C-alpha positions as CSV (number, residue, x, y, z in Angstrom):
1,X,17.4,143.2,-11.0
2,X,16.0,145.4,-8.1
3,X,12.8,143.6,-8.0
4,X,14.4,140.4,-7.0
5,X,16.0,141.8,-4.0
6,X,16.7,138.7,-1.6
7,X,14.2,138.2,0.8
8,X,16.8,138.5,3.4
9,X,16.1,142.4,3.1
10,X,12.9,141.9,5.0
11,X,15.0,140.5,7.8
12,X,17.5,143.6,7.9
13,X,16.4,144.6,11.5
14,X,17.3,141.3,12.6
15,X,20.9,141.0,10.9
16,X,22.1,144.4,12.1
17,X,25.4,144.8,11.6
18,X,26.5,141.1,11.2
19,X,29.2,140.2,8.8
20,X,29.4,136.4,8.1
21,X,27.9,134.3,10.6
22,X,29.4,130.6,11.6
23,X,28.5,128.8,8.5
24,X,29.9,131.5,6.2
25,X,33.2,131.4,8.1
26,X,33.0,127.4,7.6
27,X,32.6,127.5,4.0
28,X,35.4,130.0,3.6
29,X,37.7,127.5,5.4
30,X,36.1,124.6,3.1
31,X,37.0,126.3,0.0
32,X,40.4,127.3,1.0
33,X,41.1,123.6,1.9
34,X,39.6,122.5,-1.4
35,X,41.9,125.1,-3.1
36,X,45.0,123.9,-1.5
37,X,44.1,120.1,-2.6
38,X,43.4,121.3,-6.2
39,X,46.9,123.3,-5.9
40,X,48.6,120.1,-4.6
41,X,47.0,118.1,-7.0
42,X,47.9,120.4,-10.1
43,X,51.6,120.7,-8.7
44,X,52.4,117.2,-8.6
45,X,50.5,116.4,-11.9
46,X,53.1,118.9,-13.5
47,X,56.2,117.2,-12.0
48,X,54.9,113.7,-13.4
49,X,53.9,112.2,-10.1
50,X,53.5,109.5,-9.4
51,X,55.9,108.3,-12.5
52,X,58.5,110.0,-10.8
53,X,59.6,113.7,-10.0
54,X,62.1,115.6,-11.9
55,X,64.3,118.1,-10.3
56,X,63.2,121.2,-9.5
57,X,63.7,124.4,-7.2
58,X,61.6,123.9,-4.0
59,X,59.8,126.9,-3.0
60,X,61.7,128.8,0.1
61,X,59.7,130.2,3.0
62,X,61.0,132.8,4.9
63,X,59.8,135.7,7.3
64,X,60.8,139.4,7.1
65,X,60.4,141.6,9.8
66,X,57.8,144.3,9.5
67,X,56.6,147.7,11.6
68,X,53.5,146.8,13.3
69,X,52.4,150.4,12.8
70,X,54.3,152.1,9.5
71,X,52.5,155.3,10.4
72,X,53.6,156.2,14.0
73,X,57.5,156.4,14.2
74,X,57.5,156.1,17.9
75,X,55.8,152.7,18.0
76,X,58.8,150.2,17.5
77,X,56.6,147.2,17.5
78,X,57.3,144.8,14.9
79,X,56.1,141.3,13.9
80,X,57.4,138.5,11.5
81,X,55.4,138.4,8.0
82,X,56.0,135.0,6.1
83,X,56.5,134.9,2.4
84,X,57.3,132.2,-0.3
85,X,59.8,132.3,-3.4
86,X,59.6,129.9,-6.3
87,X,62.8,130.4,-8.8
88,X,61.8,127.7,-10.7
89,X,61.2,129.5,-13.9
90,X,63.1,132.7,-13.3
91,X,65.0,133.9,-16.0
92,X,68.1,135.7,-14.2
93,X,68.6,138.4,-13.9
94,X,66.1,140.3,-15.8
95,X,63.0,138.4,-15.5
96,X,59.8,139.9,-14.2
97,X,58.8,139.4,-10.7
98,X,55.4,138.0,-10.1
99,X,54.0,138.8,-6.3
100,X,51.0,137.2,-5.2
101,X,49.3,138.9,-2.4
102,X,47.4,136.5,0.4
103,X,44.0,137.0,1.1
104,X,42.1,136.5,4.4
105,X,43.5,133.1,5.2
106,X,46.8,131.1,5.9
107,X,49.0,130.8,2.7
108,X,51.1,127.8,2.0
109,X,53.8,127.0,-0.3
110,X,51.4,126.0,-3.0
111,X,50.7,129.9,-3.7
112,X,53.9,130.1,-5.5
113,X,53.5,126.2,-6.9
114,X,50.1,126.2,-8.4
115,X,47.3,128.6,-9.9
116,X,46.8,130.9,-13.0
117,X,49.6,133.3,-11.9
118,X,52.3,130.3,-11.6
119,X,51.2,129.2,-15.2
120,X,51.6,133.0,-16.2
121,X,54.8,132.9,-14.5
122,X,56.3,130.0,-16.1
123,X,55.3,131.2,-19.4
124,X,57.1,134.5,-18.8
125,X,60.3,133.3,-16.8
126,X,59.0,135.0,-14.1
127,X,60.3,135.3,-10.0
128,X,57.3,134.3,-8.1
129,X,56.8,135.4,-4.7
130,X,54.0,135.0,-2.2
131,X,53.2,137.2,0.7
132,X,50.8,136.0,3.6
133,X,48.4,138.6,4.7
134,X,49.2,140.3,8.0
135,X,47.3,138.8,10.7
136,X,46.8,135.6,9.2
137,X,48.7,132.3,9.3
138,X,51.8,132.5,11.0
139,X,52.2,136.1,10.0
140,X,50.6,137.6,13.5
141,X,52.0,138.2,17.1
142,X,50.9,136.3,19.9
143,X,48.6,139.6,21.2
144,X,47.6,140.2,17.9
145,X,43.9,139.7,18.1
146,X,43.7,141.5,21.5
147,X,41.6,144.7,21.3
148,X,44.9,146.6,21.3
149,X,46.6,144.8,18.9
150,X,43.6,144.5,16.1
151,X,43.8,148.0,15.2
152,X,47.0,147.6,13.2
153,X,44.9,145.2,10.7
154,X,43.8,147.6,8.0
155,X,44.2,148.2,4.2
156,X,46.5,151.1,4.6
157,X,49.0,149.0,6.9
158,X,48.9,146.0,4.6
159,X,49.6,148.3,1.6
160,X,52.6,149.5,3.3
161,X,54.0,146.0,4.0
162,X,53.5,145.5,0.2
163,X,55.4,148.7,-0.8
164,X,58.3,148.1,1.5
165,X,58.9,144.8,0.0
166,X,58.5,144.6,-3.7
167,X,41.9,136.8,-4.4
168,X,37.4,139.4,-2.6
169,X,40.6,141.5,0.4
170,X,44.3,140.7,-1.2
171,X,42.9,141.4,-4.9
172,X,41.6,144.6,-4.0
173,X,44.9,145.5,-2.3
174,X,46.9,144.9,-5.5
175,X,44.9,147.5,-7.4
176,X,45.3,149.5,-4.2
177,X,49.0,149.2,-4.0
178,X,49.3,150.1,-7.7
179,X,47.6,153.4,-7.3
180,X,49.4,154.0,-4.1
181,X,53.0,153.0,-5.1
182,X,53.1,153.2,-8.8
183,X,56.8,153.7,-8.8
184,X,57.2,150.4,-7.2
185,X,54.7,147.9,-9.3
186,X,54.3,148.3,-13.0
187,X,50.9,146.7,-13.4
188,X,48.4,144.5,-11.5
189,X,45.6,141.8,-12.0
190,X,42.8,142.3,-9.8
191,X,40.1,139.0,-9.3
192,X,36.9,139.7,-8.1
193,X,37.9,143.1,-6.5
194,X,35.7,144.8,-4.4
195,X,37.5,148.1,-4.8
196,X,34.5,150.6,-4.2
197,X,33.6,150.8,-0.2
198,X,30.1,150.7,0.5
199,X,28.6,150.8,4.1
200,X,25.1,149.3,3.4
201,X,26.1,146.8,0.9
202,X,22.6,145.6,0.0
203,X,23.6,145.0,-3.5
204,X,25.4,141.8,-2.5
205,X,22.0,140.3,-1.5
206,X,20.6,141.4,-5.0
207,X,23.0,139.7,-6.7
208,X,22.4,136.5,-4.7
209,X,18.7,137.0,-5.7
210,X,19.4,137.3,-9.3
211,X,21.6,134.3,-9.2
212,X,19.1,132.2,-7.4
213,X,17.0,132.8,-10.2
214,X,19.4,132.6,-13.2
215,X,18.7,129.3,-15.1
216,X,22.4,129.7,-16.7
217,X,23.7,128.4,-13.6
218,X,20.9,126.2,-12.4
219,X,18.8,128.6,-10.8
220,X,15.2,129.7,-11.6
221,X,12.4,132.1,-10.7
222,X,10.4,129.2,-8.8
223,X,13.9,128.4,-6.6
224,X,13.9,132.3,-5.7
225,X,10.4,132.4,-4.5
226,X,10.8,129.0,-2.6
227,X,13.8,130.8,-0.9
228,X,11.6,134.0,-0.3
229,X,8.5,131.9,1.3
230,X,11.1,130.1,3.5
231,X,12.6,133.4,5.3
232,X,9.2,134.9,5.5
233,X,8.3,131.8,7.4
234,X,11.2,132.5,9.8
235,X,10.5,136.1,10.1
236,X,6.6,135.1,11.4
237,X,8.0,132.7,13.7
238,X,10.4,135.3,15.1
239,X,8.1,138.2,15.2
240,X,5.4,136.0,17.1
241,X,7.9,135.0,19.8
242,X,7.8,131.3,18.6
243,X,11.4,130.6,18.9
244,X,11.1,127.0,20.3
245,X,9.8,125.8,17.1
246,X,12.9,127.2,15.5
247,X,15.4,125.9,18.1
248,X,13.6,122.4,17.7
249,X,13.4,122.5,13.7
250,X,17.2,123.7,13.2
251,X,18.8,121.6,16.1
252,X,19.9,124.7,18.1
253,X,22.6,123.9,20.9
254,X,20.9,126.5,23.1
255,X,17.9,128.6,23.8
256,X,17.9,131.9,21.3
257,X,17.7,135.1,22.9
258,X,17.4,138.4,21.1
259,X,18.7,140.2,19.7
260,X,22.2,138.8,19.4
261,X,21.3,135.0,18.8
262,X,18.4,136.3,16.3
263,X,20.9,138.3,14.2
264,X,23.5,135.0,14.2
265,X,20.7,132.3,13.5
266,X,19.3,134.5,10.6
267,X,22.9,135.0,9.3
268,X,23.7,131.4,9.4
269,X,20.5,130.6,7.6
270,X,21.7,133.3,4.8
271,X,25.0,132.1,4.5
272,X,23.6,128.8,3.1
273,X,22.5,130.6,0.0
274,X,25.1,133.4,-0.1
275,X,28.0,130.6,0.1
276,X,26.3,128.5,-2.8
277,X,26.1,131.8,-5.0
278,X,29.9,133.4,-3.9
279,X,31.5,129.9,-4.4
280,X,29.5,128.3,-7.0
281,X,30.7,125.1,-8.1
282,X,34.1,125.4,-6.1
283,X,32.6,122.7,-3.7
284,X,31.0,119.3,-4.9
285,X,27.5,120.0,-4.1
286,X,27.9,123.2,-3.0
287,X,26.5,125.2,-5.9
288,X,23.4,127.3,-7.4
289,X,22.0,124.4,-9.3
290,X,22.2,121.9,-6.1
291,X,20.4,124.3,-3.7
292,X,17.5,125.2,-6.0
293,X,16.6,121.7,-6.9
294,X,16.6,121.0,-3.2
295,X,14.2,123.7,-2.3
296,X,12.0,123.1,-5.2
297,X,11.8,119.2,-4.4
298,X,10.7,120.1,-0.8
299,X,7.3,119.4,0.6
300,X,7.2,123.2,1.5
301,X,9.7,126.0,1.4
302,X,10.2,125.9,5.2
303,X,10.8,122.2,5.0
304,X,13.4,122.8,2.4
305,X,15.3,125.5,4.5
306,X,15.1,123.3,7.4
307,X,16.7,120.3,5.5
308,X,18.9,122.1,3.2
309,X,22.7,121.0,3.3
310,X,25.6,123.8,3.7
311,X,26.5,123.6,0.2
312,X,32.1,135.8,-12.4
313,X,28.9,137.6,-12.4
314,X,27.5,135.2,-10.2
315,X,29.8,136.5,-7.3
316,X,28.1,139.0,-5.4
317,X,31.2,141.1,-4.5
318,X,31.3,142.0,-8.4
319,X,28.5,144.8,-7.3
320,X,31.6,146.7,-5.6
321,X,34.0,146.1,-8.5
322,X,35.1,148.0,-11.6
323,X,32.9,146.6,-14.5
324,X,34.2,148.8,-17.5
325,X,37.3,149.8,-18.7
326,X,38.7,153.1,-17.3
327,X,41.5,153.7,-20.0
328,X,43.4,151.7,-22.4
329,X,45.9,150.3,-19.8
330,X,43.1,149.9,-17.1
331,X,40.5,147.1,-18.5
332,X,37.8,145.2,-16.9
333,X,37.0,141.5,-18.0
334,X,33.6,140.5,-17.0
335,X,33.3,136.5,-16.6
336,X,29.7,135.3,-17.3
337,X,28.7,132.6,-15.3
338,X,31.8,132.2,-12.7
339,X,31.8,132.8,-9.0
340,X,34.5,134.3,-6.8
341,X,38.0,134.5,-8.0
342,X,37.3,131.6,-10.3
343,X,40.1,132.6,-12.8
344,X,42.9,132.4,-10.1
345,X,42.8,128.8,-9.8
346,X,44.6,126.5,-11.9
347,X,43.4,126.1,-15.4
348,X,41.4,123.1,-16.3
349,X,39.7,121.4,-19.4
350,X,36.5,121.7,-17.7
351,X,36.4,125.4,-17.4
352,X,33.3,127.2,-19.0
353,X,34.3,129.0,-22.3
354,X,33.9,132.4,-20.6
355,X,36.5,131.7,-18.3
356,X,38.9,130.5,-21.0
357,X,38.2,133.4,-23.1
358,X,39.2,135.6,-19.6
359,X,42.1,133.8,-19.2
360,X,43.5,134.3,-22.8
361,X,42.6,138.0,-22.4
362,X,44.6,138.2,-19.1
363,X,47.7,136.5,-20.7
364,X,47.7,138.7,-23.7
365,X,47.4,141.9,-21.5
366,X,50.1,140.7,-19.3
367,X,52.4,139.9,-22.5
368,X,51.8,143.4,-23.5
369,X,52.8,144.9,-20.3
370,X,56.1,142.8,-20.3
371,X,57.1,143.8,-23.7
């Protein structure tokens, strides 16, 4: 895999410390919206819509007052954190509690109404609880995004939130909460969890490059070569100072000035390919197969890059995950050919065999925990 490193690594001096440009943020928002729509469809299909809606217990939305800083008793500031509860399947009073920890986006009632955890909750007669992550959605104070306020957005503070109450950010959190508060949490399922911290995470791009060349998901060596050639062309133009050509070809809203505009520009181009890999097959047309077909059919690699649309082991974050069983109770399930958090979505007839098998293994493990 080392020899397949994405050509973007050639541009690391330009990328600097960039962490997700505009395209990546827009893609994450789009994927979140699509997941919400899928959850909506799954939920109402289960209820029998549009033929008629049977009686059911609606999800309850509420807020809990949380300390803004759990580790400084002199700081009395608080904020309201949003949650949802679904009691529809709960076998009172001894049924288990399934806690869904929200990620880096707003949550909704569908976080306790649809998804793999809801299907498992129905099977095991569990109380379903969803917690919106601090500083996302409605769980933030008005001054939360100020320089003074943003410092309270951390994994340590988020873990403390969860400990007082009882998919890549929240899923990692489930593991961390279990490790730090085993007296409160019996077990955790973590999907696509990057639990190992790494400062210079170049392995992400290595996985992207490998995926673009993987025929199992529609990639090929020819596709990877085309992507490499296209970034080399961009690099040549930037090094030559010919940014006017780039501004024209990529419809820049304003002139590009070094170094920050260059960083944002290259990051946006990279996001197209990184997003297609990380969220492979989650958005129509936004997948490795589609983007490779486009790059290969273009008159030139540079032309393909100009005209391309934003479009498991495919997930680049798996490079920071635990990929082997740590013990009898700490198991790792590697899902071949799937993307970021694929198993968290509602099950579908079109799920690949590897994903279906992984769902079965997860269900068996949860049943074993609940005995």
